[in-house]
C-alpha positions, 0 to 999 in steps of 0.5 A: 854151285857156290861151293864150286865157285869158291873153290875156283877162287881159292885154287886161283890163289894157290898158283904162284901169285908173285915173284917179287910182287907185294900183295895186299887186300883192299876195300874201297869204302861204300859211298853214294855211288855204290857198295864197298868194293873188295879186291887186291893190289900188287906192287913192286917189292924188293923182298923175296916172296913168302908163303901167305896163309889165308886159311885154308889158303896158302899163296906166295907173295910178300904181304904189305911189302914196302913199295919199291919205287916212286912215280909208278904207273897204275893199271886197274883190272876188270874181270869178266862175268862171274869172275874175281879180282884174282882171275888174272893174278899172273898178269898182275904179278908180271906187271908189278914185278916190272914196276907197275902198281896193279889194282883189282876189285870184285864187281858187286853183283857180277862176281863168283860169290854174287851174281844178283846183278846179272839179270839186269842191264844196270850192272853194265853201267855200275861196272864202269862206275866201279872202275872209276871209284877204284881209280879214285881210291887208288889216287886219293885214299889208298895208303900207298898213293904217294908212289903213283904217278897219276898221269900214267894210269892204264886199264886191263879188261877181260870179257865183260871187263873188256866191255867195262873198259871200253865204256870207261874210255868213252864207248857208248853201248847199245845192247839192241845191236846184239839180238843173239844175246836174247832168244825171242822167247826169253822173258828175263828182266835183262832181255825185256829191258833191252826190248823196251830200250831201257838202257841205263845211263853210262858214266862219263869217260874217265880221261885219267885212263891213258891206255887200255888192254881189252881182251876178248870183250863182250861187245855191244857197240857200233861206229857211233858208239865208239867215236870217242874211243881215241886212246892207245889200245891193245885188243886181243881175240880168241880164235874160237870165243865162248861165253857170249863172245864171238870172234866176229864181234871182236873183229867188228870192234877192231874195224869200227874203232876210230884209232887202229888198235894193236891187234892180236888174234890168238890161234887155237884159243877159246875164251877162257884161255886168257884166265891164268893157268889152272892148278890141277884142283881147279882144272878138276872143279871147273872144266869150263874155265880150265879146259883148252883145245888139245893143241893149245898150251895155256901156260906157254901162251901166258908167258907170251901174253904177259910179255906183250901186255907188259910191253904195251903198257911200258910203251904207252905209260912210260915216263914220257907219257907223264911229261906230255900230260904235264906239258898239256896241262900247263898250256 
């Protein structure tokens, strides 16, 4: 299984990662708040894409390309359960090509290489903390930090990453609301913790995040748990769901949010349709992630999906956002 998952990560990279996007690997150092976070950054780049070798992997991109532009918005990405920092590479590249800096990490204990955290509720508190640490790093220690406008930070989250993003922007979960996640006979530590109401303390809302794209999220929220989620949001749902995500839960989230989100229900889509289109090798290795319904064209969908995500972030993280934030800070 580990070999197959590693193959997935490699095959994800084999697709064209960037058009004119710089690409670099990052590591957020371990500290008192958690272990090292490994991931990647996409940046605007004026140079044409090269072929980059990560033996045995070859990808297209421009390694460590000088950042094109100043005062650029930042978007951080949170992947789903068992995913990786490269699962949404096409969306990251599209944003970078349009002038965004995009940063992703592998969530420790909840990624394709290591799922040791999946059996405990604690991972659902460390995930949001990971994203705060990533933003801290990008604004404070990342070598290219001078190019970022700290008043224009957005978040993209898919599946468990969608849950993560909601907590980052102020949602408070209650996993007892989701009795379907734990069959009555289940004796897993996670289910026992839910039954005993041993819910971990969530990190505080990160007010640096000004807009969020939440995609087919894992949900465990009611109206009281969502009352502090007041930022602009684009919310996506697949028509058929999967992997613990059902359309009715995402629709309930839409209804219960105090501020109406920009809503997209994708007809014909299953949960993993939001993952970047698969190469032939990946499609053979991981059918669960890559198989779509016969009527659904993932590549065509992603062309529109990335356009819609980009348009939302451009609207919400434009230069005027920074001006408003600056004006508010001087009052």
